N, C-alpha and C positions, 0 to 999 in steps of 0.2 A: 504494500500500500504506500503510505507516505513515510519517508524517513523521519525519524525523531531527531530534531536538532536541539542540542543542549544550549542553554543560555550562555554558557562559557564559550562554546565554539562560535556562536554568533557575535559575542562581544569581542572576541579575538579577531575575527574576520573584519568587523567594523573598525577596530583599532588599526589593523593593517591597511585598510583602504584609506582611512584618514591620514595615517602617516605617509603613505605614498602620495596622496594629494598634496599634503603640506610640502613634502620634499620636491615634488615637481614644480609647484608654484614658487617656492623659495629659490629653486635653481633657475627658473626663468627670470626672477627678479635680479639675480646676480649676473646673469648673462646679458640682460637687456641694456644696461648702460653702455656696455662695450660695443653694442651694435649701432649706436648713434654715430653719425658722421656729421661733417660740417659743411652743409650746403651754403649757409650765409658767408662763410670764409671764401668759398669758391666764387660765388656771385660778386662779392666785394672785390676780389682780385681781378675779375673780368672787368668790373666797372673802373677800377684804377688803371687798367690797361687801355681805357678809352671806349670800351664797348657799352652799349646800352643794355641794361638788364631786361631782357625780354623773356617770353616763354621758352624760346629756343635755348637761351643761356641757362635757364633753370633746369630744363630737361637734360641738357648736356651735363650739368653738375650732378643731377640725380644718377646719371650713368656712372659718374666717378664714385659716387657713394657705394654703389654695388660692386665696384672693383673693375669696371670696364673703362680703364684709363685711356685706352686708345679711342674708344667711341666717344668718351668725354672730350678729349682733345680735338677730335675731328669736328664734333658738334660746336665747340667753342670757336674753333678756327673758322668754320662756316658762318658763325654769327659775328665775325669781325674781330675776334680776340687774336692778337699776334701769337705765333707758335710757342715761344718761350713762356709767355704769360699763361697761355692755355694749359701747358703742361704743369706749371706751378699751381694753377687753380685746381686742376684735376687731382693733383697730389694732396692739396689741402682738403678737397672734398672727401677723400678717403680716410682722413684722420679724424680722431675724436675731437669734439669741440673743447676749447680751453676756457 
């Protein structure tokens, strides 16, 4: 018929589930800050190089955030940022904000 579940077994299982949930959520909180990158630093460097900060510049900087430095630099260059400044801005996008 139906298995008999003891209250001790249920509470142990519940404690295990709660502990696992806590560990997974606390682990995500520890990892999350490192995942941030610095889009404003990228767009500021592009602006300092003389480019207008448009949607194309922001999109290129977002590519730098995810590690596509070549795509970022190509996008910034196409938006009017000189090559050296584009590379520097993309490297800044990949870094944690300070």
